[in-house]
C-alpha positions as a printed NumPy array, in Angstrom:
array([[ -93.904,    9.859, -114.807],
       [ -90.121,   10.115, -114.844],
       [ -88.465,   13.49 , -115.07 ],
       [ -86.815,   12.668, -118.403],
       [ -90.128,   11.481, -119.911],
       [ -91.991,   14.53 , -118.59 ],
       [ -89.267,   16.776, -119.981],
       [ -89.64 ,   15.137, -123.382],
       [ -93.433,   15.398, -123.411],
       [ -93.413,   19.083, -122.515],
       [ -90.619,   19.726, -125.031],
       [ -92.686,   18.123, -127.826],
       [ -95.771,   20.044, -126.748],
       [ -93.834,   23.305, -126.978],
       [ -92.152,   22.485, -130.27 ],
       [ -94.782,   24.333, -132.339],
       [ -94.863,   27.428, -130.054],
       [ -91.045,   27.505, -130.019],
       [ -90.912,   27.478, -133.819],
       [ -93.586,   30.217, -133.928],
       [ -91.66 ,   32.306, -131.406],
       [ -88.411,   31.981, -133.372],
       [ -89.926,   32.898, -136.75 ],
       [ -92.016,   35.787, -135.414],
       [ -89.114,   37.064, -133.293],
       [ -86.957,   37.28 , -136.412],
       [ -89.671,   39.295, -138.151],
       [ -90.008,   41.619, -135.134],
       [ -86.225,   42.093, -135.053],
       [ -85.683,   42.898, -138.702],
       [ -89.129,   44.57 , -139.171],
       [ -89.607,   43.958, -142.896],
       [ -92.415,   46.097, -144.299],
       [ -93.113,   47.877, -140.993],
       [ -92.497,   51.361, -142.466],
       [ -95.446,   51.072, -144.855],
       [ -97.702,   48.962, -142.652],
       [ -97.592,   51.418, -139.786],
       [ -96.994,   54.616, -141.711],
       [ -98.513,   57.678, -140.132],
       [-100.707,   59.128, -142.851],
       [-101.268,   62.859, -142.545],
       [-103.433,   65.311, -144.425],
       [-101.296,   67.529, -146.632],
       [-101.157,   71.105, -145.343],
       [-100.233,   74.363, -147.005],
       [ -98.937,   77.735, -145.801],
       [-101.616,   79.998, -144.372],
       [-102.494,   83.075, -146.386],
       [-102.073,   86.409, -144.661],
       [-102.71 ,   87.194, -141.019],
       [-105.027,   84.878, -139.075],
       [-107.272,   86.215, -136.37 ],
       [-109.342,   83.849, -134.244],
       [-111.51 ,   84.9  , -131.327],
       [-110.801,   81.993, -128.999],
       [-113.655,   80.735, -126.859],
       [-113.015,   80.222, -123.127],
       [-114.429,   76.687, -123.498],
       [-111.602,   75.739, -125.841],
       [-108.772,   73.793, -124.263],
       [-106.684,   74.12 , -127.418],
       [-107.148,   74.769, -131.118],
       [-105.348,   74.334, -134.404],
       [-105.73 ,   76.442, -137.511],
       [-104.498,   74.931, -140.754],
       [-104.968,   74.945, -144.469],
       [-105.529,   71.95 , -146.757],
       [-106.53 ,   71.579, -150.381],
       [-110.115,   72.081, -149.103],
       [-109.325,   75.456, -147.607],
       [-108.873,   76.661, -144.018],
       [-109.8  ,   74.517, -141.024],
       [-110.278,   75.344, -137.375],
       [-109.921,   72.327, -135.096],
       [-110.821,   72.898, -131.413],
       [-110.617,   70.708, -128.328],
       [-113.224,   71.172, -125.603],
       [-114.196,   69.197, -122.526],
       [-116.602,   67.297, -124.791],
       [-113.906,   66.305, -127.291],
       [-112.658,   67.496, -130.661],
       [-114.692,   69.31 , -133.27 ],
       [-114.121,   71.146, -136.501],
       [-115.506,   74.626, -136.832],
       [-116.031,   76.937, -139.733],
       [-113.182,   79.471, -139.38 ],
       [-115.45 ,   82.346, -140.362],
       [-118.643,   81.677, -138.395],
       [-117.095,   79.505, -135.621],
       [-120.035,   77.115, -136.033],
       [-119.592,   73.327, -136.402],
       [-118.471,   72.516, -139.913],
       [-120.578,   70.028, -141.817],
       [-119.291,   66.661, -142.941],
       [-117.389,   66.673, -146.223],
       [-118.893,   65.398, -149.467],
       [-117.469,   62.348, -151.184],
       [-115.814,   64.627, -153.748],
       [-114.143,   66.588, -150.919],
       [-113.006,   63.377, -149.263],
       [-111.575,   62.115, -152.548],
       [-109.749,   65.393, -153.094],
       [-108.358,   65.47 , -149.53 ],
       [-107.22 ,   61.845, -149.646],
       [-105.734,   62.066, -153.139],
       [-103.654,   64.982, -151.919],
       [-102.554,   63.048, -148.836],
       [-101.632,   59.98 , -150.971],
       [ -99.305,   62.074, -153.127],
       [ -96.494,   61.48 , -150.594],
       [ -96.586,   57.706, -151.132],
       [ -98.583,   56.857, -154.269],
       [ -97.067,   53.376, -154.523],
       [ -98.708,   52.318, -151.28 ],
       [-102.09 ,   54.061, -151.585],
       [-102.777,   54.25 , -155.301],
       [-106.12 ,   55.974, -155.778],
       [-109.369,   56.259, -153.878],
       [-111.537,   53.316, -154.935],
       [-114.599,   53.457, -152.661],
       [-115.938,   55.772, -149.988],
       [-118.306,   54.627, -147.251],
       [-118.939,   57.361, -144.702],
       [-115.555,   57.927, -143.011],
       [-113.976,   54.706, -144.345],
       [-112.1  ,   54.872, -147.644],
       [-110.657,   51.915, -149.538],
       [-107.895,   52.499, -152.045],
       [-106.986,   50.706, -155.254],
       [-104.166,   48.938, -153.35 ],
       [-106.647,   47.597, -150.733],
       [-105.475,   49.979, -148.034],
       [-108.355,   51.089, -145.781],
       [-108.15 ,   54.692, -144.545],
       [-110.269,   56.079, -141.726],
       [-110.981,   59.796, -141.709],
       [-111.699,   61.563, -138.441],
       [-113.232,   64.775, -139.707],
       [-113.511,   66.401, -136.281],
       [-109.739,   66.061, -135.747],
       [-108.888,   66.127, -139.446],
       [-106.736,   63.053, -138.928],
       [-106.171,   59.906, -140.946],
       [-105.494,   56.29 , -139.982],
       [-104.443,   53.698, -142.547],
       [-104.401,   49.91 , -142.464],
       [-103.373,   47.6  , -145.288],
       [-103.083,   43.868, -145.905],
       [ -99.469,   44.05 , -144.696],
       [-100.654,   45.569, -141.377],
       [-103.071,   42.649, -140.946],
       [-100.271,   40.13 , -141.66 ],
       [ -97.938,   41.693, -139.097],
       [-100.714,   41.883, -136.516],
       [-101.38 ,   38.19 , -137.163],
       [ -97.728,   37.441, -136.426],
       [ -98.087,   39.266, -133.093],
       [-101.1  ,   37.146, -132.22 ],
       [ -99.177,   33.996, -133.129],
       [ -96.189,   35.125, -131.09 ],
       [ -98.305,   35.731, -127.963],
       [-100.237,   32.464, -128.414],
       [-103.486,   34.228, -129.307],
       [-104.44 ,   31.369, -131.562],
       [-108.073,   30.642, -130.767],
       [-109.612,   34.018, -131.572],
       [-111.497,   33.784, -128.257],
       [-110.234,   36.471, -125.888],
       [-110.908,   34.529, -122.717],
       [-109.105,   31.43 , -123.984],
       [-106.231,   33.42 , -125.487],
       [-105.619,   35.098, -122.123],
       [-105.08 ,   31.645, -120.677],
       [-102.914,   30.226, -123.481],
       [-100.163,   32.832, -123.098],
       [ -99.499,   32.369, -119.364],
       [ -99.955,   28.62 , -119.733],
       [ -97.236,   28.525, -122.401],
       [ -94.882,   30.484, -120.13 ],
       [ -95.583,   28.121, -117.238],
       [ -94.681,   25.168, -119.486],
       [ -91.44 ,   26.898, -120.487],
       [ -90.616,   27.439, -116.815],
       [ -91.359,   23.8  , -115.955],
       [ -89.296,   22.655, -118.934],
       [ -86.337,   24.78 , -117.748],
       [ -86.609,   23.444, -114.191],
       [ -86.78 ,   19.835, -115.409],
       [ -83.814,   20.434, -117.698],
       [ -81.853,   21.872, -114.825],
       [ -82.649,   18.878, -112.63 ],
       [ -81.636,   16.478, -115.377],
       [ -78.376,   18.364, -115.881],
       [ -77.586,   18.403, -112.156],
       [ -78.495,   14.699, -111.846],
       [ -76.268,   13.841, -114.791],
       [ -73.321,   15.73 , -113.247],
       [ -73.781,   13.852, -109.949],
       [ -73.714,   10.516, -111.811],
       [ -70.563,   11.489, -113.681],
       [ -68.922,   12.505, -110.403]])
């Protein structure tokens, strides 16, 4: 196959990936909607009342003492991971009820009600809002993670950009490098065609 023909075939094969790279790169550059899609949702905290005294355990690597709408919380980190303790008894604190989760999340949503709306459903530590945002509650760390339809759309653009098109991890790991190899070959062929054309003109 002639160099010019091979260059044309590879160029046509890469036309779709090139268009995908251009469109997704523009999105990544301007980042429309990123602020909400990847917003760091935090539980709302309040000033602590009075003097706090905690008898720290030698097994604790670190601890946090904070107050939310549910009251005071003691979060400790040990070699086994994070856990939430009852500040008074220093025993593991039981999981919150659905009413407590609703109260905690509603308070957290008050900073951006347009995005989160209201709590719609609660299934263990997964909460879905009226705006279809899914919030995960890590009770041991008293932390929140949110993901909405816009997050899914942007993540889809990342998969398109990096040629993760099949949904099969093994195949997707091959498609990316294969696409880069084709781009490299296309560049080399283009350079050879350009150099050959200059020699003919000379």
